[in-house]
C-alpha positions in Angstrom: -30.6 -17.4 2.4 -29.9 -14.6 -0.1 -28.7 -13.9 -3.5 -25.8 -11.5 -3.6 -25.6 -8.5 -5.9 -23.8 -10.4 -8.7 -25.6 -11.1 -11.9 -24.4 -11.6 -15.5 -26.4 -13.2 -18.2 -24.6 -15.5 -20.7 -26.5 -18.0 -22.8 -28.9 -20.2 -20.7 -26.7 -20.0 -17.5 -26.5 -17.0 -15.3 -23.6 -16.2 -12.9 -24.9 -15.4 -9.5 -23.8 -15.1 -5.9 -25.5 -17.1 -3.2 -25.0 -16.6 0.6 -26.1 -18.5 3.7 -25.5 -18.0 7.4 -23.8 -20.9 9.2 -24.5 -22.2 12.7 -21.2 -23.9 13.6 -20.5 -25.7 16.8 -17.8 -24.1 19.0 -15.3 -26.7 17.7 -16.3 -25.9 14.1 -16.1 -22.2 14.7 -12.6 -22.7 15.9 -11.7 -24.6 12.8 -13.2 -21.9 10.6 -11.2 -19.3 12.5 -8.0 -21.3 12.0 -8.6 -21.4 8.2 -9.3 -17.7 8.2 -6.0 -17.2 9.9 -4.3 -19.5 7.5 -5.5 -17.4 4.6 -4.2 -14.3 6.3 -0.8 -15.9 7.1 -0.2 -17.2 3.5 -1.3 -13.9 2.0 1.1 -11.9 4.3 3.9 -14.4 4.0 3.9 -14.2 0.2 3.4 -10.4 0.2 6.4 -10.0 2.5 8.5 -11.9 -0.1 7.2 -9.6 -2.9 8.0 -6.5 -0.9 11.5 -7.8 0.1 12.4 -8.4 -3.6 11.0 -5.0 -4.6 13.0 -3.3 -1.8 16.2 -5.2 -2.8 15.9 -4.2 -6.4 15.3 -0.6 -5.5 18.4 -0.6 -3.3 20.4 -2.2 -6.1 19.3 0.5 -8.5 20.5 3.2 -6.1 23.9 1.5 -6.2 24.0 1.9 -9.9 23.4 -1.7 -10.8 21.9 -2.1 -14.3 18.4 -3.8 -14.6 19.8 -6.9 -16.1 21.9 -7.7 -13.0 19.2 -6.9 -10.4 17.8 -9.6 -8.1 15.4 -11.6 -10.3 11.7 -11.2 -9.8 9.9 -14.5 -9.3 6.5 -15.0 -10.8 3.8 -13.1 -9.0 1.1 -15.1 -10.6 -1.1 -17.4 -8.5 0.9 -20.6 -9.4 4.2 -18.8 -8.9 3.2 -17.5 -5.4 1.8 -20.9 -4.5 5.1 -22.5 -5.5 6.9 -20.2 -3.1 4.5 -21.0 -0.3 5.0 -24.8 -0.8 8.8 -24.3 -0.7 8.6 -22.3 2.6 5.6 -23.8 4.3 7.8 -25.6 6.8 8.2 -22.2 8.4 4.7 -22.8 9.8 4.8 -26.4 11.1 1.2 -26.1 12.5 -0.1 -26.1 8.9 0.6 -29.8 8.5 0.1 -30.6 12.2 -3.4 -29.2 12.4 -4.4 -30.9 9.2 -5.5 -27.7 7.5 -7.0 -27.6 4.0 -4.4 -27.2 1.2 -7.0 -25.3 -0.9 -6.9 -22.2 1.4 -3.3 -21.4 0.6 -3.9 -21.8 -3.1 -6.8 -19.3 -3.0 -4.8 -16.9 -0.8 -2.0 -16.9 -3.4 -4.6 -16.2 -6.2 -6.0 -13.4 -4.1 -2.6 -11.8 -3.7 -1.8 -12.3 -7.4 -5.1 -10.5 -8.4 -4.3 -7.6 -6.0 -0.8 -7.2 -7.4 -2.2 -7.4 -11.0 -4.8 -4.7 -10.2 -2.1 -2.5 -8.7 0.2 -3.0 -11.7 -2.4 -2.3 -14.3 -3.7 0.7 -12.4 -0.2 2.2 -12.0 0.3 1.8 -15.8 -3.0 3.6 -16.5 -4.5 0.5 -18.1 -7.2 -0.1 -15.5 -10.5 1.8 -15.4 -11.8 3.5 -12.3 -10.0 4.9 -9.3 -6.3 4.2 -8.7 -5.6 1.0 -6.9 -2.8 1.1 -4.3 -0.2 -1.6 -3.5 -1.7 -4.4 -1.4 -1.3 -4.1 2.3 -0.8 -6.8 5.0 -4.0 -8.3 6.3 -4.8 -7.8 9.9 -6.9 -10.0 12.3 -9.0 -7.1 13.5 -10.1 -6.2 10.0 -12.1 -9.5 9.8 -11.3 -12.2 7.3 -12.4 -14.8 5.0 -11.1 -17.8 3.1 -12.0 -19.3 -0.2 -11.9 -22.7 -1.8 -12.2 -23.3 -5.5 -14.7 -25.5 -7.4 -17.4 -27.1 -5.3 -15.3 -28.2 -2.4 -17.6 -26.2 -0.2 -21.1 -27.5 -1.1 -24.4 -28.2 0.5 -25.1 -31.8 1.6 -28.8 -31.1 2.5 -31.3 -28.3 2.8 -29.6 -27.1 6.1 -26.1 -28.7 6.0 -22.9 -27.5 4.4 -19.7 -29.5 3.9 -16.5 -27.5 4.4 -13.2 -29.5 3.9 -11.2 -29.9 7.1 -14.1 -28.4 9.1 -16.9 -30.9 8.5 -20.6 -30.7 7.9 -21.8 -27.4 9.3 -25.5 -26.7 10.0 -26.9 -23.6 8.3 -29.5 -21.2 9.7 -31.3 -20.8 6.4 -32.9 -23.3 4.0 -30.9 -24.0 0.8 -33.5 -26.1 -1.0 -33.7 -23.7 -3.9 -30.0 -24.3 -4.6 -29.8 -28.0 -3.7 -32.7 -28.8 -6.0 -31.1 -27.2 -9.0 -27.7 -28.8 -8.2 -29.4 -32.2 -8.1 -31.1 -31.6 -11.4 -27.9 -30.3 -13.1 -29.4 -26.8 -13.5 -26.7 -25.2 -11.3 -22.9 -25.6 -10.8 -20.8 -24.2 -8.0 -17.7 -22.4 -9.3 -16.2 -21.5 -5.9 -17.1 -21.0 -2.2 -15.9 -18.7 0.5 -16.5 -18.5 4.3 -16.4 -15.2 6.1 -16.9 -13.9 9.6 -18.8 -10.6 10.2 -19.8 -9.4 13.7 -18.9 -12.8 15.1 -21.2 -14.6 12.7 -20.1 -17.0 10.0 -21.4 -17.0 6.4 -20.7 -19.1 3.4 -21.1 -17.7 -0.1 -20.9 -19.3 -3.5 -20.3 -18.2 -7.0 -22.9 -20.3 -9.0 -23.8 -20.8 -12.6 -27.6 -21.4 -12.5 -30.4 -21.8 -15.0 -33.0 -19.1 -14.2 -35.2 -19.8 -17.2 -38.3 -20.8 -15.2 -38.0 -17.9 -12.7 -37.4 -15.3 -15.4 -40.3 -16.5 -17.5 -42.6 -16.5 -14.5 -41.8 -12.9 -13.6 -41.4 -11.6 -17.2 -41.9 -7.9 -17.5 -44.9 -6.9 -19.6 -43.9 -5.7 -23.1 -46.7 -3.1 -22.9 -45.9 -2.1 -19.3 -45.3 1.5 -18.3 -42.1 3.4 -19.2 -40.6 5.2 -16.2 -37.9 7.8 -15.6 -36.2 7.6 -12.2 -34.4 10.4 -10.4 -32.4 9.1 -7.4 -31.9 11.6 -4.6 -31.2 12.0 -0.9 -34.2 13.9 0.4 -36.4 11.6 -1.6 -34.8 8.3 -2.4 -36.4 8.0 -5.8 -38.9 10.1 -7.8 -40.5 7.9 -10.5 -42.3 9.5 -13.4 -44.4 7.1 -15.4 -45.7 7.2 -19.0 -49.3 7.0 -17.6 -48.8 10.5 -16.1 -48.3 9.5 -12.5 -45.4 10.5 -10.3 -44.4 8.4 -7.3 -42.0 9.4 -4.6 -40.1 6.7 -2.6 -39.1 7.9 0.8 -35.4 7.6 1.7 -35.1 4.9 4.5 -31.8 6.4 5.7 -30.7 3.1 7.3 -27.3 4.4 8.6 -28.7 7.8 9.7 -31.4 6.1 11.9 -28.7 4.0 13.6 -26.3 6.9 14.4 -27.6 7.5 17.9 -27.2 3.8 18.8 -23.8 3.7 17.2 -22.7 6.8 19.1 -23.7 5.2 22.4 -21.9 1.9 21.5 -18.8 3.6 20.3 -18.6 5.7 23.5 -18.9 2.5 25.5 -16.2 0.9 23.3 -13.8 3.8 23.8 -14.1 3.3 27.6 -12.9 -0.3 27.5 -9.4 -1.5 28.0 -7.5 -2.7 25.0 -7.2 -6.4 24.8 -9.9 -7.0 27.4 -12.9 -9.3 27.1 -15.2 -6.4 27.5 -13.6 -4.6 24.6 -14.1 -7.7 22.4 -17.8 -7.7 23.4 -18.1 -3.9 22.6 -16.5 -4.4 19.2 -19.0 -7.1 18.4 -21.9 -4.9 19.4 -20.8 -2.1 17.1 -20.1 -4.5 14.3 -23.6 -6.0 14.7 -25.3 -2.6 14.3 -23.3 -2.0 11.1 -24.3 -5.5 9.9 -27.9 -4.8 10.6 -27.7 -1.6 8.6 -26.0 -3.3 5.7 -28.7 -6.0 5.6 -31.6 -3.5 5.8 -30.0 -1.5 3.0 -29.5 -4.6 0.8 -33.1 -5.8 1.5 -34.6 -2.4 0.6 -32.4 -2.2 -2.6 -33.3 -5.7 -3.8 -37.0 -5.2 -3.3 -37.0 -1.8 -5.0 -35.0 -3.0 -8.1 -36.9 -6.3 -8.4 -40.3 -4.6 -8.5 -39.1 -2.1 -11.1 -37.5 -4.8 -13.3 -40.6 -7.1 -13.1 -43.3 -4.5 -13.7 -41.8 -1.8 -16.1 -41.1 -2.3 -19.8 -38.5 0.5 -20.0 -36.5 2.1 -17.1 -34.6 5.3 -17.6 -31.9 6.3 -15.1 -28.9 8.7 -14.9 -25.3 7.6 -15.1 -24.3 8.8 -11.7 -20.6 9.4 -10.9 -21.0 8.2 -7.3 -17.2 8.0 -6.7 -16.9 11.7 -7.5 -20.0 12.7 -5.6 -18.9 11.2 -2.3 -15.9 13.6 -2.3 -18.4 16.2 -1.1 -17.7 15.7 2.6 -21.1 17.2 3.6 -23.0 14.6 1.5 -20.7 11.7 1.5 -22.4 9.8 4.3 -25.9 10.3 3.0 -24.8 9.3 -0.6 -23.1 6.2 0.7 -26.1 5.3 2.9 -28.4 5.5 -0.2 -26.3 2.9 -2.1 -27.0 4.3 -5.5 -24.2 2.4 -7.3 -25.5 -0.9 -6.0 -29.0 0.0 -7.1 -27.9 0.9 -10.6 -25.9 -2.4 -10.9 -28.9 -4.4 -9.7 -31.2 -2.7 -12.2 -28.8 -3.6 -15.0 -28.7 -7.4 -14.4 -32.3 -7.7 -13.3 -33.6 -5.9 -16.4 -31.7 -8.5 -18.4 -33.2 -11.3 -16.3 -36.9 -10.2 -16.6 -36.9 -8.7 -20.1 -37.3 -5.0 -19.3 -35.1 -2.5 -21.0 -32.7 -0.3 -19.0 -31.7 3.1 -20.6 -28.9 5.0 -18.9 -28.9 8.7 -19.7 -25.6 10.5 -20.4 -23.9 11.7 -17.2 -24.0 15.3 -18.4 -27.7 15.3 -19.3 -29.2 18.3 -17.5 -32.2 16.5 -16.1 -32.9 18.8 -13.1 -32.0 22.0 -15.0 -34.0 21.5 -18.2 -37.4 23.0 -18.6 -39.6 20.4 -20.2 -42.0 23.1 -21.6 -39.6 25.5 -23.4 -36.3 23.7 -23.3 -34.4 26.4 -21.4 -31.5 25.1 -19.2 -31.2 26.8 -15.8 -27.5 27.1 -15.4 -27.9 28.9 -12.0 -29.5 26.0 -10.2 -27.7 24.8 -7.1 -28.2 21.7 -4.9 -30.0 23.8 -2.3 -32.7 24.8 -4.8 -35.5 22.3 -4.5 -37.9 24.4 -6.6 -37.2 26.8 -9.5 -39.2 29.0 -11.9 -38.5 29.0 -15.6 -38.7 32.4 -17.5 -41.7 30.8 -19.4 -43.6 30.8 -16.1 -43.5 27.1 -15.3 -42.6 26.2 -11.7 -40.4 23.1 -11.4 -39.8 20.7 -8.5 -36.2 19.7 -9.3 -36.7 15.9 -8.6 -40.0 15.6 -10.5 -38.6 17.6 -13.4 -35.5 15.4 -13.5 -37.7 12.2 -13.6 -39.9 13.6 -16.3 -37.0 14.7 -18.4 -35.5 11.3 -18.1 -38.8 9.8 -19.1 -38.9 12.1 -22.1 -35.7 10.5 -23.5 -37.7 7.4 -24.6 -41.4 8.2 -24.1 
């Protein structure tokens, strides 16, 4: 059982993600795979229609046809795409013959509508963040998932999950925490999704839950220490506290530690024949290593951010431009392995949960370059410089200096 990295506080209810691993029987695994395939088929079927209309309109424009006379664009909203699917579902007679859930096509249409909306707003410059491309067709080898709205996927016991058109599936983890709150009316499932990773099935929920008791029990002390945190690669985090202590958290380097094993497994994968059973096994082995790395990274990040949010009164961090930093090809893997963006996101919502205060320094604040003694900014400092000496005579460790300067913004 695990809470996903989703957290928003609104009133007494908190929006969270909740995930459990399933233990389906072979027959149930087949039904799950069929619904995963249904989601992919509906998504691709509707996307093909959208692309056909766009291509037709582009061709008509090249012939000099005015916009008013072009092939009309049908609604690309979720309901509009769902209507098109219902009108053309007979193309796939197995949909009715196999008694598949009708909720999966509905959510597939919603997913495509959201992707098209993101592309449209990004193209128009009305969407923040990096540019979003036109949605592509989904492929079986990329893995998959399917979603159902409301509480159609829901727990029926501490270790049992009801999935429409699949049945009651046993879970490998205990869900008592969730089932108890659902029974008491202190939680509500907004939607559920099943996904397959490395040959293993998972079910995740978007849940509105009352966390009042947990947040109160782990409330951060109002007179607790104030800390400045510098995130890095050589040292994962350098934490300068208002009590004068400096703590360095070693970088676990989850992906880097798995590189030798991944190299061996990828070499074995490259030697298998495409389409063979041995290749499928080799693919699962590689995927399992990546899954283990992802789980280890998530576990480390949650423990790190939870301890900070529960024990510190004020936490000061930098606003890191991670998307821009990973463009440095020499550091991209190490930065991605550190998961800074996820850590900053978790600190934001966990601080709100437990009553600590998160302060985000300006992205351009010269934390590593600023001398805390005389205020001089070292403009010549490079990433390779781990230690630098100020003209005033103070010798600075760049990570410790950054953490102390961040602390100085509020202390």
